[in-house]
C-alpha positions in Angstrom: 41.8 117.7 171.4 39.6 118.2 168.7 36.1 116.9 169.0 36.5 114.2 166.6 39.7 113.0 167.7 38.4 111.2 170.7 36.3 108.9 168.9 38.8 107.9 166.0 41.4 107.1 169.1 38.7 105.0 170.5 37.4 103.3 167.6 41.0 102.8 166.4 42.2 101.5 169.7 39.7 98.7 169.8 40.0 97.7 166.2 43.9 97.4 166.9 43.4 95.2 169.9 41.0 93.0 168.5 43.5 92.3 165.7 46.6 92.3 168.1 44.7 89.5 170.0 43.9 87.4 166.9 47.5 87.7 165.7 49.1 87.2 169.0 46.9 84.2 170.0 49.6 81.7 168.3 52.7 84.1 169.2 52.4 86.7 171.9 55.3 88.5 170.0 53.5 89.0 166.9 50.3 90.5 168.8 52.4 92.9 171.0 54.3 94.3 167.8 50.7 94.7 165.8 49.4 96.4 168.9 52.3 98.9 169.4 52.5 100.1 165.8 48.9 99.9 165.2 48.2 102.1 168.0 51.1 104.6 166.9 49.2 104.4 163.6 45.7 105.4 165.0 47.0 108.2 166.9 48.8 109.8 163.7 45.8 109.4 162.1 43.4 111.0 164.6 45.6 113.7 165.2 46.2 114.1 161.7 42.4 114.0 160.8 41.6 116.7 163.4 43.8 119.4 162.2 43.9 119.5 158.2 41.5 120.9 155.9 40.3 124.7 154.9 39.2 127.1 157.6 38.1 130.7 157.4 37.0 132.4 160.7 33.2 132.5 160.8 33.4 136.6 160.9 35.6 136.6 157.8 33.5 134.3 155.8 30.5 136.2 156.4 32.2 139.3 155.3 33.5 137.7 152.1 29.9 136.1 151.2 28.8 137.6 148.2 26.6 136.6 145.2 28.4 134.0 143.1 30.1 132.9 146.4 29.4 129.9 148.6 30.1 129.2 152.2 30.7 125.6 152.9 30.1 124.3 156.6 32.3 121.1 156.9 34.0 119.0 159.7 37.4 116.8 159.7 36.6 113.3 158.9 33.5 113.8 157.0 34.1 111.7 153.9 31.4 114.0 152.2 33.1 117.1 153.0 36.7 115.4 152.2 35.2 114.5 148.9 33.6 118.2 147.8 37.0 119.7 149.0 38.9 117.4 146.7 36.8 118.0 143.7 36.3 121.7 144.1 40.0 122.1 144.8 40.7 125.8 145.3 37.6 127.1 143.7 37.9 130.8 144.6 34.0 130.9 144.9 33.9 128.6 147.9 34.7 129.8 151.4 35.2 127.0 153.8 34.5 126.8 157.5 35.5 124.2 159.7 32.6 123.8 162.2 34.6 122.3 165.0 36.8 125.2 164.9 34.3 128.0 165.3 31.5 128.0 167.6 29.5 130.5 165.4 29.7 128.1 162.3 28.6 125.1 164.5 25.6 127.2 165.9 25.0 128.1 162.3 24.9 124.5 160.8 22.8 123.2 163.4 20.3 126.2 162.9 19.8 125.4 159.3 19.8 121.7 159.8 17.0 121.5 162.2 19.7 120.9 165.2 21.6 118.6 163.5 25.7 119.0 162.9 25.0 118.0 159.0 28.0 118.7 156.5 28.8 119.5 154.2 26.1 122.5 154.2 26.6 124.9 151.6 24.9 128.5 152.0 24.5 130.6 148.9 22.6 133.6 149.5 19.4 132.4 151.4 19.7 129.0 149.7 21.1 126.1 151.7 22.4 122.8 150.0 22.8 119.7 152.0 25.3 117.3 151.1 25.9 119.0 147.6 27.7 117.5 144.9 30.6 119.5 143.5 28.7 119.5 140.3 25.6 120.8 141.9 27.5 123.5 143.9 29.2 124.7 140.6 26.0 124.8 138.8 24.4 126.7 141.3 27.0 129.3 141.8 27.3 129.6 137.8 23.5 130.7 137.8 24.1 133.6 140.7 25.9 136.7 139.6 
């Protein structure tokens, strides 16, 4: 189980249970249906969110890092990471590393962020960009050759 899966399951289950209780106050059958269907949905979302996204293992990412390229440290479930991925699509200048799948990457993101697992964090040469916009990242990459 991925690190972000358990909190998603817990929060989702509590939300579904509350909704099932409210809807089941008058008709228990409605509450049971909402509870079962809702929980199946929560499980599907939790499992899906923990596995999706691009990932390059840390050693391969470091070997591919060169001038004009960025290494982005990200994690599943991070809305800022998701937005950045969507906006950059498959930009070949960007290398994506999931910090929940790679202990070395997790250590690096914490090292450059004062112990915090702040994502997305982009590494471009010696520069560290914390929660960059797609435009900011593209501009920075176009300056480096």
